[in-house]
C-alpha positions as a Markdown table, in Angstrom:
| # | Residue | x | y | z |
|---|---|---|---|---|
| 1 | Met | 74.8 | 79.3 | 93.0 |
| 2 | Lys | 76.7 | 77.3 | 95.4 |
| 3 | Asn | 80.0 | 77.4 | 94.0 |
| 4 | Ile | 79.5 | 81.2 | 94.1 |
| 5 | Lys | 78.8 | 81.4 | 97.7 |
| 6 | Phe | 81.7 | 79.2 | 98.3 |
| 7 | Trp | 84.1 | 81.5 | 96.4 |
| 8 | Cys | 82.7 | 84.9 | 97.9 |
| 9 | Leu | 82.8 | 83.1 | 101.5 |
| 10 | Ile | 86.8 | 82.3 | 100.5 |
| 11 | Ile | 87.3 | 86.2 | 99.3 |
| 12 | Cys | 85.8 | 87.3 | 102.5 |
| 13 | Phe | 88.6 | 85.1 | 104.8 |
| 14 | Tyr | 91.4 | 86.3 | 102.5 |
| 15 | Val | 90.5 | 89.7 | 103.1 |
| 16 | Ile | 89.9 | 89.2 | 106.9 |
| 17 | Tyr | 93.1 | 86.9 | 107.3 |
| 18 | Thr | 95.0 | 89.8 | 105.3 |
| 19 | Ser | 94.4 | 92.8 | 106.6 |
| 20 | Gln | 94.8 | 91.0 | 110.7 |
| 21 | Leu | 98.4 | 90.3 | 109.1 |
| 22 | Ala | 98.9 | 93.7 | 108.5 |
| 23 | Phe | 97.9 | 95.1 | 112.1 |
| 24 | Ala | 99.7 | 93.0 | 113.7 |
| 25 | Gln | 103.0 | 94.1 | 112.1 |
| 26 | Leu | 102.2 | 97.6 | 112.9 |
| 27 | Leu | 104.2 | 98.5 | 116.4 |
| 28 | Ser | 102.8 | 100.4 | 119.2 |
| 29 | Glu | 104.3 | 103.5 | 120.5 |
| 30 | Glu | 105.4 | 101.8 | 123.4 |
| 31 | Glu | 107.6 | 99.3 | 121.4 |
| 32 | Leu | 108.6 | 102.1 | 118.7 |
| 33 | Ser | 110.0 | 104.4 | 121.6 |
| 34 | Lys | 112.1 | 101.2 | 122.6 |
| 35 | Lys | 113.4 | 101.0 | 118.9 |
| 36 | Lys | 117.0 | 102.7 | 118.5 |
| 37 | Thr | 116.5 | 106.1 | 116.1 |
| 38 | Tyr | 118.9 | 106.7 | 113.4 |
| 39 | Thr | 120.6 | 109.9 | 112.6 |
| 40 | Val | 122.6 | 108.6 | 110.0 |
| 41 | Trp | 121.8 | 107.5 | 106.8 |
| 42 | Leu | 124.6 | 104.8 | 105.9 |
| 43 | Gln | 124.0 | 103.4 | 109.1 |
| 44 | Ala | 120.5 | 103.3 | 108.6 |
| 45 | Leu | 120.7 | 101.6 | 105.1 |
| 46 | Ala | 123.5 | 99.2 | 106.4 |
| 47 | Asp | 120.8 | 97.8 | 109.1 |
| 48 | Arg | 118.0 | 98.7 | 107.0 |
| 49 | Lys | 116.1 | 95.8 | 108.2 |
| 50 | Asn | 116.0 | 96.7 | 111.8 |
| 51 | Val | 115.2 | 100.9 | 111.1 |
| 52 | Tyr | 112.2 | 101.9 | 112.8 |
| 53 | Lys | 112.8 | 105.4 | 113.4 |
| 54 | Leu | 115.0 | 107.8 | 111.2 |
| 55 | Asp | 115.8 | 111.1 | 112.0 |
| 56 | Leu | 118.1 | 113.1 | 109.5 |
| 57 | Ser | 116.7 | 116.4 | 110.3 |
| 58 | Gly | 118.7 | 119.6 | 110.2 |
| 59 | Gly | 120.0 | 119.5 | 106.8 |
| 60 | Ala | 121.7 | 116.4 | 107.4 |
| 61 | Ile | 120.9 | 115.5 | 103.4 |
| 62 | Lys | 120.0 | 117.6 | 100.4 |
| 63 | Thr | 118.1 | 114.4 | 98.8 |
| 64 | Val | 116.3 | 111.4 | 99.5 |
| 65 | Ser | 117.9 | 108.5 | 97.8 |
| 66 | Pro | 115.3 | 106.4 | 96.2 |
| 67 | Glu | 117.1 | 103.9 | 98.2 |
| 68 | Ile | 114.3 | 104.7 | 101.3 |
| 69 | Lys | 112.6 | 102.1 | 100.0 |
| 70 | Lys | 114.8 | 99.3 | 101.3 |
| 71 | Leu | 114.0 | 99.9 | 105.1 |
| 72 | Lys | 110.9 | 98.0 | 104.6 |
| 73 | Lys | 110.0 | 98.3 | 108.5 |
| 74 | Ile | 110.2 | 102.1 | 108.9 |
| 75 | His | 107.3 | 103.6 | 110.9 |
| 76 | Lys | 108.5 | 107.2 | 111.6 |
| 77 | Leu | 110.9 | 109.4 | 109.2 |
| 78 | Tyr | 111.7 | 112.9 | 110.0 |
| 79 | Leu | 113.4 | 115.0 | 107.5 |
| 80 | Glu | 112.6 | 118.3 | 108.8 |
| 81 | Glu | 114.9 | 121.5 | 107.8 |
| 82 | Cys | 117.4 | 119.5 | 104.6 |
| 83 | Asp | 116.2 | 121.9 | 101.7 |
| 84 | Leu | 114.7 | 119.2 | 100.1 |
| 85 | Thr | 112.9 | 120.1 | 97.2 |
| 86 | Phe | 111.2 | 116.8 | 96.4 |
| 87 | Leu | 110.2 | 113.4 | 97.6 |
| 88 | Pro | 111.1 | 110.3 | 95.9 |
| 89 | Glu | 108.4 | 108.1 | 94.6 |
| 90 | Glu | 110.1 | 105.4 | 96.4 |
| 91 | Ile | 109.0 | 106.8 | 99.7 |
| 92 | Cys | 105.3 | 105.9 | 98.7 |
| 93 | Glu | 106.4 | 101.9 | 99.2 |
| 94 | Leu | 107.5 | 102.3 | 102.7 |
| 95 | Lys | 103.8 | 100.5 | 103.2 |
| 96 | Tyr | 104.5 | 101.0 | 107.5 |
| 97 | Leu | 105.5 | 104.6 | 107.8 |
| 98 | Gln | 103.2 | 105.7 | 110.1 |
| 99 | Val | 104.8 | 109.4 | 111.1 |
| 100 | Leu | 106.2 | 111.5 | 108.1 |
| 101 | His | 107.7 | 115.1 | 109.0 |
| 102 | Ile | 109.1 | 117.1 | 106.0 |
| 103 | Gln | 108.5 | 120.4 | 107.8 |
| 104 | Arg | 110.8 | 123.4 | 106.7 |
| 105 | Asn | 111.6 | 122.1 | 103.2 |
| 106 | Lys | 111.1 | 123.7 | 99.8 |
| 107 | Ile | 108.8 | 120.9 | 98.5 |
| 108 | Asp | 105.8 | 121.9 | 96.8 |
| 109 | Lys | 104.8 | 118.5 | 96.0 |
| 110 | Leu | 104.6 | 115.3 | 97.1 |
| 111 | Pro | 104.8 | 112.0 | 94.8 |
| 112 | Gln | 101.9 | 111.1 | 92.9 |
| 113 | Asn | 101.7 | 107.6 | 94.7 |
| 114 | Ile | 101.2 | 109.4 | 98.3 |
| 115 | Gly | 97.8 | 107.7 | 98.9 |
| 116 | Lys | 100.1 | 104.2 | 99.1 |
| 117 | Leu | 101.1 | 105.1 | 102.4 |
| 118 | Lys | 97.7 | 103.6 | 104.0 |
| 119 | Asn | 99.3 | 103.5 | 107.6 |
| 120 | Leu | 100.2 | 107.1 | 107.5 |
| 121 | Lys | 98.4 | 108.9 | 110.9 |
| 122 | Glu | 100.3 | 112.0 | 110.9 |
| 123 | Leu | 102.2 | 114.0 | 108.2 |
| 124 | Asn | 103.4 | 117.1 | 109.1 |
| 125 | Leu | 104.5 | 120.0 | 105.9 |
| 126 | Gly | 104.8 | 122.8 | 107.9 |
| 127 | Lys | 106.5 | 125.9 | 106.2 |
| 128 | Asn | 106.9 | 124.3 | 102.6 |
| 129 | Pro | 105.7 | 126.0 | 99.7 |
| 130 | Ile | 102.7 | 123.6 | 98.8 |
| 131 | Pro | 99.5 | 125.4 | 97.0 |
| 132 | Glu | 96.2 | 124.9 | 98.2 |
| 133 | Ser | 95.6 | 122.2 | 94.8 |
| 134 | Glu | 98.1 | 120.1 | 96.2 |
| 135 | Ile | 97.0 | 120.4 | 100.0 |
| 136 | Gln | 93.9 | 119.4 | 98.4 |
| 137 | Arg | 94.9 | 116.7 | 96.1 |
| 138 | Ile | 97.2 | 115.1 | 99.5 |
| 139 | Gln | 93.7 | 115.3 | 101.9 |
| 140 | Thr | 91.9 | 113.3 | 99.3 |
| 141 | Leu | 94.5 | 110.6 | 98.9 |
| 142 | Leu | 95.2 | 110.2 | 102.9 |
| 143 | Pro | 91.5 | 110.7 | 103.9 |
| 144 | Asn | 92.7 | 108.8 | 107.5 |
| 145 | Cys | 95.6 | 110.6 | 108.0 |
| 146 | Asn | 96.7 | 114.0 | 110.4 |
| 147 | Ile | 98.2 | 116.6 | 108.4 |
| 148 | Leu | 99.6 | 119.4 | 110.0 |
| 149 | Phe | 100.9 | 122.5 | 108.9 |
| 150 | Thr | 102.8 | 123.4 | 111.8 |
| 151 | Asp | 106.6 | 124.7 | 112.1 |
């Protein structure tokens, strides 16, 4: 019985420790505002270790490369008005992503694993042909996210 209590205690400490590490790596809004905003995909990819905010809105791209997963520290991603029809599954690997704006595209479904974005606080889906069933799926997978439908 002492062995079980010992292992339970170890597991509890591990869970608390790892959650504090993940929280510590999230940046405050003030810290994010001091970071450079990238607006060119190739520049962001070249400096992928330092990308915190990427804005490719206004048709700068027509598809999102699976290489988006290389932007490991990105917190804000703006892909507004790009005629996108889908987002690659790799976007779900951006574990620090807090803001995702994809309004005014042609997206009707988000990646299957969108729920992996545990730190996502704001998702703007405005002006996309997303059916009600998909909206319900997204809301279920991202219960702590503010999902917007504004333009």
